[in-house]
N, C-alpha and C positions, 0 to 999 in steps of 0.2 A: 594548811595555808589559810591565813585569815583573809577577810575581805579587805579590799584596798579602799582607802579613804579618798574621796574626791580631791583632786589637785595633787595627790602624791604622784611621784614618778615611780613606776614599777613595771610589772609585766604588761605589755600591751595585750589587749584581748585577741584571740585567734580571729583570723579572717572569717567572715561569715560564710564563705563558701566551703568550709571544712566539711559540714554535713552533706552539702551537695556533692562533694567529691566521692564520698562513700556510695552514694546512689549511683553516681556516674560510673564508678568502678564496677558495680554489679551489672550495670546496663551495657558495659563495653568489655565484657570479658572476652579474652581471645577466643575466636569462634572455632574451637577444636573439640569441644565437649570435654576438655580436660579440666576437672574440678580443681585440681591442685593449682593450676595457673590462676583460676579465679580467686582462690583463697590468698594466693601470694599477692594478687592485685589489690584486694581489699586490705590486706596486711600492709601493703606499701602506702595506701592512703592514710591508714592509722599512723604509720611511721611518720608520714609528712606532717599530720596535725600535731603529733607529739613533738616533732622537731620544732615547729613554730613556738610551742610553749617553752621548750628548753632553751632555744636561742634567746627568746625574749627575756627569760629569767636571768640570762648571763651568768649561770653558775660556773664558778671557777673549775677548770680542768675537765669539764664535761664535754663529750662529743656526741652528736646526734647519731641515732641509728638510721643509716642510709636506706632509701627505698629499695625493695627487692626487684621491681620491674624498672630497671634503670640501666644507664650506661655511662662510661667515662668518655669525655670528649676533649680532644686536645686543642689547645690554643698555642701553636708553636711560636708565634711572635711574642707572646707574653711569657712563655716558658711555664705554663701551668696546665693542669687538666681539671675539668669540671665534671661533677657527678650530677646527672640530670634525671629527674623522675619522669618516667615514660608516660604516666597517667596524667600529669599536669603540665609538663614542660618546664617546671621550676628547677633551678639549680639548688640542690640541698647540701652541697659540699664542694670544696676546692682543695687541691693540693699543688704547692708550688714546686716545680722541678729544681734540681740542683743548679747552682750558679754555672753559667756558661752554656746552658741548653736553650736559653731564650733566643729566638730567631732561627733555630735549627729545625729542619723538618723532623717530625717524630712519628712513630707508629705505636699503636696501643694494642696489646694482646690481652684480652679479658675473656676468661672462660667460666665465670661464675664462682670460681674459687680464688684465683689470683689475678691481679692486674699488673701487667708489666709494661714499661714504656722504653722504647729504643730510640736513642739519638741516632738518626740515620746518617749524620755527618761525622760523628766521632766513634760510634760503636758502643756507647755507654748504655747499659741496661739498668733501669731503676724499678724497684717495686713500690707500689702505692699501698701504704698502710691505711685501709679504709676506716679503721677504728680511731686513728689518730690524725687522719687527713695529712699525712706526711709522706715524703718521698726521699727517705734517707738511706735505705738499703740499696747498694748499687755495686756494679762491677763494670769494668771497662774492657771491652774486647778489641779495642784499638784499630778498628777499620771502618771505612765508610761503605755504604751500600749493602749492609748486612740485612738478613730477614730474621725476624723474631716471631716464634709461634708457640702457643701453649694450648694444652687440652688434656683433660683427665688429670693425672698427677705428674705430667711431663711437660717440659719446656725445652725448646731447641733454639740455637742460634745457627743460621746458615751463612756461609761466606761464599757467595757466587764466584768471586775472583779466584779463591783457592780451591773451590770445589769440595768444601768440607761441611760436615754437620757436627755440631758439638751440643751434647746434652748438658743442660744447666739446672741448678736447683731453683725452682720457681720461688722459694721463700727467701733464700739467701742471695740469689742472682749469680752465684759463683759457679764455675764449671764443675760438673759431676764426672766428666770423663774426657779423655783427650779427643781432639777433632778426628772424625772418621772420614777418610777419603771416599768420595762418591764415584770417582772414575770419570768425571765429566763436569761440565758447567751446569749447575742446576737452574731451572726456571723457578717461577713462583710456586712455593710449596703450600700445602694445607695440613692441618692436624685435626683428627676427628675427636669425638667425645671420649673415646677410650684411650686417647693419648697416642694413637698410631699416626706417625708422620708419613706423608706421602710427598716424595720429591720427584719432579719430572726431570729427565735428562734428555732434552731435545736432540742432542747430537747422536745419541745412541737409540733414540726412539723407545725409551723405556721409562718406567716409573719405579722408583726404589722405595719400598715401605720400611719403616723402622717400627717394629712391634715391641712394645714394652722397653723402648729405648735401644733396641739392638737392631742392627742392619739385617734385613732379609734379602732373599733373592729378588733381583730385578724382574719386573713384569714387562714383557714386550707388548707394546701398545701400538706402534707405528713404525714406519720406515725411518731409518736414521736420517736426521736432519730436519724432520718435520717439526712444525711449530705446535707446541703442546700447552694447553691451559687446563688447570684443575679446578673443580667445583666440588664442594661438599653439598649434596642434594639430600636434605633431611638426614644428614649424618653419614650418607653413603658417598664414597669417593667416585667421581666421574671425570674422565679425561676427555677433552675435546681436541681432536687432531685438526687444527685449523688449516693445515696444508691439504689434507685429503677430505676435509669437510665431513668428518665423522665424529660421533660421540660414543664413548664406551663406558660401561659401568665396571668398576675395578674391585677385585678382591686381592688378597695377598697371594693367591695361587694363579690368578689370571683374570680374564675379562668375562663378564657374565651377560653381555648384551651389547649390541652395536646399533646406532641410529644414524641413518643417512641425513645429512644436512644439505644435500644437493639442491641447488637453486638458491639457497640462502647466500652462497658466496659470489653470486653474479656481480661483477663490478667491484668486488672487495678483495684486497690483498689479504693473505692469511692473518696478518695483525689486525685487520679491520673486522674480524669475526670476534665479537666480544661476549664473554660470559662472566657471571659474578663469581666471586671466590666461595660463596656459600648461599644456599637458599633455605627457606624455612621448611619446605616440603620436598616432594619428589619431582616437582616440575622445574626444569632448567630453562630459563629464557636465554635466547641466543639473538644478538643483533648483528646484522651485516651493515656496517656503516656506509658501504659504497652504494647499496641499493635501497637501504632503509627497511629491508625485510626483517620482520620480528618473528621469531619462531620459538614456540614453547613446547618442549618435549617432556612428557611425563615418563620418567624412566621405569615406573612400576606398571602403569596401565598401557604404556607404549603408544598412547594417543598423542598426536601432534597438531598444534594449532598454529596458523600462519596469518600474519597481517602485515601491513605496511605503515611506516611512520615517516614523517618528513625528515630527510637526512642532509639534503644538499644545502651547503652553507652553514651547517651546524657542526660543532665539535662535540660529538656524543660520546658518553662513557658507557660502561657495562650496565646492562639493565638489571633491575631488581624487581622481583615479583612478591606482592603482598596481597592476599585476598584475591580479588578479581581484577586488580590493577597492576600494570607494569609501569614502573617508574624509571625514566632514562635521564641521566644528568646531561644537560646541555651546557657545557662549560664555556661556550661562546656567549652565553646570555645570563648565566647564574640561575637558570630555572630547571625544573624537572618536567620533561614531557611526560604525560600520563595517558596511557592507553588502557581503556576500560573493556575488558573482554566480554563483560555482560552486555554492554551496549554496542559492541563491535565498532568502536569509534574512539577517537581521541577525546579526552575530557580536558577541562580547564587546566592549564599547566600551573605548577606551583613555583612561585618565585622564592628563591632562597637568598640570593644576594642581588645587589643592584648593578652588577657588572660581571665581566668574564672572570673566571677563576676555577681552580680545581675543587671539586666536590667529592667528599668521601661518603659513600653509602654502604650500610650494612643492615641486615635483619637480625634482630635479637628479641627473644621473648615475644614473638608475634608482633613486633613493632618495626617500622622502618626508621632508621636513624640517618640524618643527613647533617654533615659537618663541613663547615669551611674552616680549615686549620688556620688560615691566614687572617681571619676576621672574627668579628664577634658573633657571627650568625650561625645558628644550627636549628634544626627542627626535628620533631618526631611525628611520625604519621601512623595512625592505627588502621586496622583492617577495613574500616568504614570509609577511609579516605580523609578523616578529620586531621587537620594539621595543627600542631601546637608548637609555637615559636619558643626557642630557648635562648636566653640571654647569658652567654658564657662569661661576659665581662662584668656581670652584676657583682657589686662589692659587698652587699649586705647579705652575705651567706657565711656559713661556718668555714673556717680554715684554720691551719696551724699557725698562721702569721700572727705574732704578738703585737700588742699596742706599741706603737713607736717604730715598728719595723718599716724600712723604706720599701716601697713597691718597686717592681721591676721598672728600670728607667729606659724607656724607649718612646717611640712616636705613637704607640697604641693608646687610645683612650682607656681609662680604667673603670669606667662605670656606665658606658652607653647602654641604653635600654634596648633590649632585643625586640621589643614591641614595635619599634620604629622601622619595620620592614616594609619595603614597597608592596603595594597590593598585587595580587596575581594579575598577570597579563592575559591577553586573550590567546586563544589557540592559534598557532602559526598558520598564516595563509599567504596566498600569492598577491594580496592587495598591496598596491604601491601607494605610500602616503603622498599627499599633496606637497609640492615644494614649499619650504618655509619662507617667510618673509625675510629680507635682509636684516642683519643685526641693527637694532635700534628703531626699526620701523614697525608700525602696527599693521598686521596682515589685513588685507581687504576682506570683508565678509564674502563668502561664496554664495553666488546667486543660483538658486535652483529653480527650474521651471516646475510648477505643480503638475502632477500627473493628471491627465484628463479622466473624468469619471467614466467607467464602462457603461455602455448603453443597454447591455443585456446580461443574462445570467452567466457568470464566469465559469460555473461548473459545466455548462453546456457548450459555450462558445467563448473561446479566449480572444481578447482584443487588447489593444493598448489601454492601460489603466487597471487591468486585472493583475493579481499577484503573479509575480514572475515564477515560472515553473523552475523547480530546482532538481538537482541530481541526487540520487541516493549516496550514502557513504560507501567508500571502497569496501567490498565484501571481505569478511573474515572467513577463512576456510579451515576446517578441521578434518584431518584424515582419520577415517574410522574403518572398521573391518568391513570391506566390500562397498564402502560408500564414502562420500565427502559431504560434510555438513557445512552449509553456507549461511552465515548470518550477516546482517547489514543494518545500518542506521537509516531510518526513513528520512524523507526530505523534509526540509523546513520551508514554510511558505505555502504556495498553492498545494492543494490536496489532489494527488493523482487518483485515477480510477483503480489502478492496479499496478503491481510490480511483476515483471517477468524476468527470468534468468536467461542469459546468453552464454554460450561457450560449451554447452554439453555436446558430447560426441554422439554419433548415430547409435552406438551400442550402449548408451546410458539413458536412464529414465529419471525425470525430474518430478519430485513430489514436494508441494502441489504444483500444478501447472502454472498457477498465478496466485498472488497474494493481494488481498484487499488493503485499503489504506490504513486499516486499524491493526494489521498484523495477524498473528505473530510473524516476525520478519526473519523466517528461516526456511531455507530450501534444503532438501536432501537429494543428492544425486547418486543413484546406485548404478553399478555396473562399471565398465571400462576396464582397462588393464592396469595391474599394479606396476607394470614396467613403464607406464607412461605417466606424465604429469599434466594436469589440467588447470586452466585459469578460467575465470568467470568474471562477468560484469552483470550488474542489475540495472534494468531499464524501468524508469517510472513513466507510465503511459497516462496521458491526460485526456479528458473529454474535449469535444469540440475541435477547435483548430490549434490547441496548444501543442507545441512540439514536444516529442518525447525527450527525456533526458537520461543519459547513460552514465553510470558510475565509473570511476577509475577502476582499472583492472585489479583483480585480486592477486595475491601471491599464488605460486604454482603449488599444487598438492596432488598426492596419489590417493587412489581409493582403496587404501590398505594401510595396515600398521605392521610393524616389525613382528614376526611370529613369537609365540611363547616357546617354552621348552618342549622338546619331544617327549612323548609319554611311554610308559611301560617298556623301558629298555631291557632287553633280555639277551642272553647269549646261549647259543646251542652249539656244543662242541661237535666237530666232525668225527666220523668213525675212526677210531684209533688216535684221536687228538690231533696235535700239531696245528691246530687252528679251529675255525668254526665260523658261524655266522651271528653277527650282531643285528638284532631287529628292534624296531620301535614303531610306535604310532605317531602320525603327524601331530603337530601342535594343535590344540583346540582352536577351531576357527581360522586356520592358516589361510592367507590370501595369496593369489598369484603363484608364479612358479617358485617353488621352494627348493633351495639347495641345502644339502646337509654336509656339514664339515665335521669329520671325525678326528679326534686326537687320541691316538692309541699306539700300539706297537709299530715301530717304523716311521713314526712321525704323523703328519696329517694326511687325510684323504678326503675327497669330495665325491658326493653322489646325489642324484636326484631321486633315487629310490629309498624307501624307508628300511633299507638293509644294507649290510656290507659284510663281505666274507674276508677273513684273514687266513693265511696258510703259511707253512714253513716255520711255525713257531715251535719253541722247545717245550716239551711236556713237563709237567710238574711245577709250573709257575703260575701264579695268579697276577694278572696285569690289569691296570686301570684303563678305561676307555670313556671318552666323553663325546657327546653328539650335540651339535648346535645347528638350529635351523636358521636360515636367512632368506630374505627376499629383497626386492629392490628398495624397501623401506628401512632395512637393517636386519639385525639378528637379535634373538632372545637369549635367555639363560640357557646353559647347557644342561643336558641330562647326563648323569654319569652312572657307570656301572663297572662290572668286572668281567674280564675274559679269564674264566676260571679253568685252567687246564690241570687242576689237581688230578692225580692218578686215581682212577676208579677202581677200588679193590674188588676182586672177584673171588668167590668161594669155588674151589676146584679140589679134586682128589688126586693124590699121587697115583701113578700108574706104573706097571711093569717092575715094581720092587719085589723081586722074587725071594723066597726063603733060602738063599744061598749061603747064609752064614755071615754075610757082610752087610753092615748097615749102609744106608744111603746118606752120604756126606752132605752136609749144608755148609757151604764155603763163605768166607768173608769177601771174596772176590770171585768174579765169574771165571775161575780157573782151577784146575784140579790140583795144582801143586803150589800155587802162589797165594799168599794172604792167610793161610791157615784155615782150620775148621771152626765154624761157629757152633756146630752140633751135628746130630745125625738122627735118622729115623730107622728104627729097628728093622731088620730084614723080614721080608714077607708082609709088612704092614703098608697099607695104602690109605693113610688117613686123609681127612679133609684139611686143607691148608688155605690160607688167605694169600692170593697171588696179587701182588702190588703192580707189577709190570714185568716186561722182559727186555733183555739188552744183549748186545753182541759181546762175545767173550771167546774163550779157547774153543777151537774146533774139536768136537768129540765124535767118535764113530763107535757105534754099538750095533752089533748084528747087521753089519753092512749099511747101516743108516748113519748119515753124517749130518751134524748141525752145529752152528756156532752160537745158537740162542740159548741163553740162560734165563731162567725165571727167578725173579726176586720175590721171595715169599716169607710168611711167618708161620711157624709150626709150633703148636702147643705141645711141650714135652711133659707128659703126665708124671713121668718118673722124677724129673727135676722140678715139676710144678712151676714152669715158666715158659714164656714165649721165646722162641729162637728165630731170629731174622737173618737171612742170608740168601745165597745163590745156589740153585740146583740146575744141573744141565736139563734142558727142556725135553730130553728123552724120557724123563720121568714125570713130566707135567703136561706137555703138549699144549702149552699156553698159546703157541703160535697159531693154533687152529681155532682159538677162541677170539672172535673179533672185538670183544669187549675188553680184552687185555691190551693195554697201550705199551708202546715202547717207553722205557724209563726216561728218555730224553727226547 
């Protein structure tokens, strides 16, 4: 390409920030240590710069390569979806949805392979062709209120009204199978990265998995009628029983752990217990909208963190966790409340819109995406908390719309700049604004009296004019094994001499006893009972005559975590079989009173001892058994093993086989005349045989001795050079006198 002469119209030069974007990409890699993500991020920036060049050139028929770290965001009123770059917030492509979808609510299913859009009002499913920026492939499922999900190589349409699931072709959008009846009305489903669909059925208290597109056995997770919500936590399905205030980790064969959410539901109806549909890692945030309690449960480490956020008067949505911050949509104000777990305090909220409205939040590629479907506003937030505004209505972006095409005709502006977003507001507080002046009048300036200057050292003696003593932030509590960790935000304003903790019980120890004004602002409380919940406050104590200031109370927490799996599960059969004892070691570091639940022969059983005895079982069968430990904080994964009642073969010799000219018959049944002969042992020979078991059969009397016991054995016949297995009356074996020979059943 030759150099452009001054004054000629041609390709505009790339924006000077192109090189800076590459540097920024390296500096802001997703903080997971995953180099692949970093390479994708830098590749995305390169794609962005390349896009600027290609679009500026205006080459006919070309389409830009869209950024890898990106997402499709819907603008339902305009009837289009915008592709936004996660590293810059720039829109690098748009696709116009089919006619008739403008103004309808839509949902976008994007799994990294395919992007599908559902018209929630009509049931039409559309595939976005990212290479051509078109939305032409579609199928109409003819119903409102459907759910659309995709993952792996699978996509599904759920019809809650009919209680059905239908697998669809994610490329063609057409049905791949007839609708499958669920047997109940489904709740909000999720699909994992392998394409397994998880469908909750609250009326039955079950979750139905669809593995590789096929319906599997329902997993019982709750009592029938309980309110259920699903979350994919780092790819693992987790169900929250909002009625019982419990969270459980799911597998296709059952649950692998339970976490108690007790205390989080205080003042909240089940529907007020909110969880996200997916999280980027193993921590699931839970918000109780009635109390404002925010709970973060790590389903892998089993640690639980609790805090409180302002809830009264706010219309809060499901929380999302990214990095060390929890983002909570406040749809009454158009903002995101931000709780910073590293500071144990609320951070500056993020304003998304300038008024009330529904906000869509999801985490993808280590970024938090926020979208207002009904407006021009969207944003992407990285793990460091940096916010990048997205202008979905920008018109100077690639799309499949040809010159001369008419834009969508509605009342929505077609080119408003997203940068004109109101600045962030302050953290919510109880401050009441001063009344405003009547319309058309200039408000009178507020007269404030100057504070008198203090006459002595404020650090030693407080008086009017000294900085007003402040209270610490409400403590954040984390349940740990045998302890509770309390962190808090220090006061702003006057400097206290020390911070002390209130609320510990007599059987608990607090470390340290006090904290100086420079921190670190962390207490640890050891001891107490796992069966009890504890709340704390932090008191700032000042020198001189300054009054002490006490924080708001913390959420309640237990000094324990849900136990892990029991260890070294073994089974020891009883003498003669028919049962035995399952034993195990307690979970590592288990706290509190631990109860063990066994799922084995005969159903479930509970015990507080690390063993359980089974009896009355049929021999010759291997059965599975699983043991799960639980305490007041929840339960961990199950340890599984086998109750192996396989028949232990014993080497014994034939006895009393006299050389009387008649061989000793080996029968096919434990009877002398029924079932026929399997073989025989020559007269006078008493060889070694393998005795498998003994059983009841025909009563036989020999030399005034009577028995109905027959031994099932195997005899090697050297003449025939083969093994012969069958029954011999126990007169010639005496297996009933050998305690190691079991009954056959």
